[in-house]
C-alpha positions as CSV (number, residue, x, y, z in Angstrom):
1,M,-25.4,-15.4,25.1
2,T,-26.8,-14.0,21.9
3,F,-25.1,-13.5,18.5
4,S,-28.1,-12.0,16.6
5,W,-26.2,-8.7,16.4
6,I,-23.8,-10.3,13.9
7,E,-26.6,-10.0,11.2
8,K,-26.5,-6.2,11.6
9,Y,-22.8,-5.7,12.1
10,W,-21.3,-8.3,9.7
11,P,-20.3,-5.7,7.1
12,L,-18.4,-3.7,9.8
13,L,-16.9,-6.9,11.1
14,L,-15.6,-7.7,7.6
15,T,-14.1,-4.2,7.3
16,G,-12.5,-4.6,10.7
17,A,-11.0,-7.9,9.7
18,W,-9.7,-6.5,6.5
19,Q,-8.0,-3.6,8.4
20,T,-6.4,-6.1,10.8
21,V,-5.1,-8.3,8.0
22,A,-3.9,-5.3,6.0
23,L,-2.0,-3.9,9.0
24,L,-0.4,-7.3,9.6
25,V,0.6,-7.8,5.9
26,I,2.0,-4.3,5.5
27,S,4.0,-4.2,8.7
28,V,5.4,-7.7,8.3
29,S,6.3,-7.3,4.6
30,L,7.9,-3.9,4.8
31,G,9.4,-4.6,8.3
32,F,11.1,-7.8,7.1
33,I,12.7,-5.9,4.2
34,L,14.0,-3.2,6.6
35,A,15.1,-5.9,9.1
36,I,17.3,-7.5,6.4
37,G,19.2,-4.2,6.0
38,L,19.5,-3.7,9.8
39,A,20.7,-7.3,10.3
40,F,23.4,-7.0,7.7
41,A,24.4,-3.6,9.0
42,Q,25.0,-5.1,12.4
43,V,26.8,-8.2,11.1
44,S,29.0,-6.9,8.3
45,G,28.7,-3.1,8.4
46,G,31.2,-0.5,9.4
47,R,31.5,0.8,13.0
48,V,29.1,3.7,12.5
49,T,26.6,1.6,10.6
50,R,26.7,-1.0,13.3
51,L,26.1,1.5,16.1
52,L,23.2,3.1,14.2
53,A,21.6,-0.2,13.5
54,R,22.0,-1.4,17.1
55,G,20.7,1.9,18.4
56,Y,17.6,1.6,16.2
57,C,16.9,-1.9,17.5
58,T,17.6,-1.0,21.1
59,F,15.2,2.0,20.9
60,F,12.3,0.1,19.3
61,R,12.7,-3.1,21.3
62,G,13.2,-1.2,24.5
63,T,10.1,1.0,24.4
64,P,6.5,0.0,24.4
65,L,4.8,-0.2,21.0
66,L,1.9,1.8,22.3
67,I,4.2,4.8,23.2
68,Q,5.8,4.6,19.7
69,L,2.4,4.6,18.1
70,W,1.3,7.6,20.1
71,L,4.5,9.5,19.5
72,L,4.0,9.2,15.8
73,Y,0.2,9.8,15.8
74,Y,0.0,12.6,18.3
75,G,3.5,13.9,17.8
76,V,4.6,13.7,14.2
77,G,0.9,13.7,13.1
78,S,0.3,17.1,14.7
79,F,3.1,18.7,12.7
80,L,2.2,17.4,9.3
81,P,-0.7,19.9,8.7
82,M,1.9,22.7,9.2
83,I,3.9,21.6,6.2
84,P,3.1,24.0,3.3
85,G,1.1,22.5,0.5
86,L,0.7,19.1,2.2
87,R,-3.0,19.4,2.7
88,Q,-3.5,20.1,-1.0
89,S,-1.3,17.2,-2.1
90,F,-2.5,13.8,-3.1
91,L,-0.7,12.3,-0.1
92,W,-3.0,14.1,2.5
93,P,-5.9,11.6,2.3
94,I,-3.4,8.9,3.3
95,L,-1.3,10.9,5.8
96,R,-4.3,12.2,7.8
97,E,-5.6,8.7,8.6
98,G,-4.6,6.8,11.7
99,F,-4.1,3.7,9.6
100,F,-1.0,5.3,8.1
101,F,0.6,6.0,11.5
102,A,-0.3,2.5,12.8
103,A,1.2,0.9,9.7
104,V,4.4,2.9,10.0
105,S,4.7,2.3,13.8
106,F,4.1,-1.4,13.5
107,T,6.6,-1.7,10.6
108,L,9.4,0.1,12.5
109,N,8.7,-2.0,15.6
110,Y,8.6,-5.3,13.8
111,A,11.7,-4.5,11.9
112,A,13.7,-4.1,15.1
113,Y,12.6,-7.4,16.5
114,E,13.1,-9.3,13.2
115,A,16.5,-7.7,12.7
116,E,17.7,-9.3,15.9
117,V,16.3,-12.7,14.8
118,L,18.1,-12.4,11.4
119,R,21.3,-11.1,13.0
120,G,21.5,-14.3,15.1
121,A,20.6,-16.4,12.1
122,L,23.3,-14.8,9.9
123,L,25.9,-15.3,12.6
124,G,24.8,-18.9,12.8
125,V,25.6,-19.7,9.2
126,P,28.7,-21.9,9.0
127,K,31.7,-19.8,8.0
128,G,32.9,-22.7,5.8
129,E,30.0,-22.1,3.5
130,L,30.7,-18.4,3.2
131,E,34.4,-19.0,2.6
132,A,33.7,-21.6,-0.1
133,A,31.4,-19.1,-1.8
134,R,34.1,-16.4,-1.7
135,A,36.6,-18.9,-3.0
136,F,34.3,-19.6,-5.9
137,G,34.5,-16.0,-6.8
138,M,31.1,-14.7,-5.6
139,S,30.8,-11.0,-5.0
140,P,29.6,-9.9,-1.5
141,F,26.1,-9.0,-2.8
142,K,25.8,-12.3,-4.7
143,L,27.1,-14.2,-1.7
144,A,24.5,-12.5,0.6
145,R,21.7,-13.0,-1.9
146,R,22.3,-16.6,-2.9
147,I,24.0,-18.2,0.2
148,W,24.1,-16.2,3.4
149,L,20.6,-14.7,3.6
150,P,18.6,-17.8,2.3
151,R,20.5,-20.1,4.7
152,A,19.8,-17.7,7.6
153,I,16.1,-17.4,6.8
154,R,15.8,-21.2,6.6
155,N,17.3,-21.5,10.1
156,A,15.1,-18.7,11.5
157,L,11.8,-19.8,10.1
158,P,10.3,-21.1,13.4
159,T,11.2,-17.8,15.1
160,I,10.0,-15.7,12.2
161,A,6.6,-17.5,12.4
162,S,6.4,-16.7,16.2
163,E,7.2,-13.0,15.5
164,V,4.5,-12.8,12.9
165,V,2.0,-14.2,15.4
166,M,3.2,-11.7,18.0
167,Q,2.7,-8.9,15.4
168,L,-0.8,-10.1,14.8
169,K,-1.5,-9.9,18.6
170,A,-0.3,-6.3,18.6
171,T,-2.7,-5.0,15.9
172,P,-5.5,-4.2,18.4
173,L,-3.4,-1.2,19.5
174,A,-4.3,0.5,16.3
175,F,-7.7,1.0,17.9
176,T,-6.2,3.7,20.1
177,V,-5.5,5.9,17.0
178,T,-9.0,5.7,15.5
179,V,-8.3,2.7,13.2
180,M,-11.5,0.6,12.8
181,D,-9.8,-2.8,13.1
182,L,-11.6,-5.8,14.4
183,Y,-11.2,-4.9,18.0
184,A,-12.5,-1.4,17.4
185,V,-15.6,-3.0,15.8
186,A,-16.1,-5.2,18.9
187,Y,-15.8,-2.1,21.1
188,K,-18.4,-0.3,19.0
189,V,-20.7,-3.3,19.2
190,R,-20.3,-3.3,23.0
191,Q,-21.2,0.4,23.1
192,D,-24.3,0.0,20.9
193,T,-25.7,-3.2,22.3
194,L,-24.2,-3.4,25.9
195,L,-22.9,-6.9,25.0
196,V,-19.5,-7.5,26.4
197,Y,-18.5,-11.1,25.9
198,E,-20.0,-12.0,22.6
199,P,-18.1,-9.4,20.5
200,L,-14.9,-10.4,22.3
201,L,-15.5,-14.0,21.6
202,V,-15.9,-13.3,17.9
203,V,-12.7,-11.4,17.9
204,T,-11.0,-14.2,19.7
205,V,-12.1,-16.8,17.2
206,F,-10.9,-14.6,14.4
207,Y,-7.4,-14.3,15.9
208,L,-7.3,-18.0,16.6
209,I,-8.2,-18.9,13.0
210,L,-5.6,-16.4,11.6
211,T,-3.0,-17.7,13.9
212,A,-3.7,-21.3,12.8
213,I,-3.4,-20.1,9.1
214,I,-0.1,-18.4,9.8
215,A,1.2,-21.5,11.6
216,R,0.0,-23.8,8.8
217,C,1.7,-21.6,6.1
218,F,5.0,-21.6,7.8
219,G,4.7,-25.3,8.4
220,I,4.3,-25.9,4.7
221,I,7.3,-23.7,4.0
222,E,9.4,-25.5,6.5
223,A,8.3,-28.9,5.1
224,Q,9.3,-27.8,1.6
225,V,12.5,-26.1,2.6
226,P,14.0,-28.3,5.4
227,V,16.1,-26.5,8.0
228,R,19.7,-27.8,7.8
229,R,21.8,-28.0,10.9
């Protein structure tokens, strides 16, 4: 095995690593915020709200992420240039890139899975704590912000960590919509040098390191905020 090619391709490898991390951070951050709304909609929303939230989660959890990504990129993306004035707007440099569609697709998909995790965690919060907070005079919003949601997140931390790692493993799919993530760089190296295993080993090591970092971060959080049973 030879790794002399790294000297030539290391700037591209760094760019690919940055794209991978950016996709992960954007989808997890925005997806988690969306998941909170979806979870509360299913737990405490009205009938219509619950049905819409459950339908959303069922669709995105029941269909492959690759198909969702292609529907956005090749479907919605093909109609965007037809919108009058969009090509001349400041948004076009963002909307024309595959990275945008990958970030949106990953965010929507992650939100559906995380919403189910949070829904179960919200239902697992002891009712006595919620009733005590209501008796204390807390408004529904304050109750959710200070008692219900923090308690649910603490209980769901191990599962949330696993979902973040799973999201990391899904990022190579962005390669299919022209995003130059780390896997795309490995593919380019293979095409240029005819090396197969070496680029994939570099990608593997990167994902292992990033997974270890994620696990360590969540481990620190769990140690500082013990999960109460």
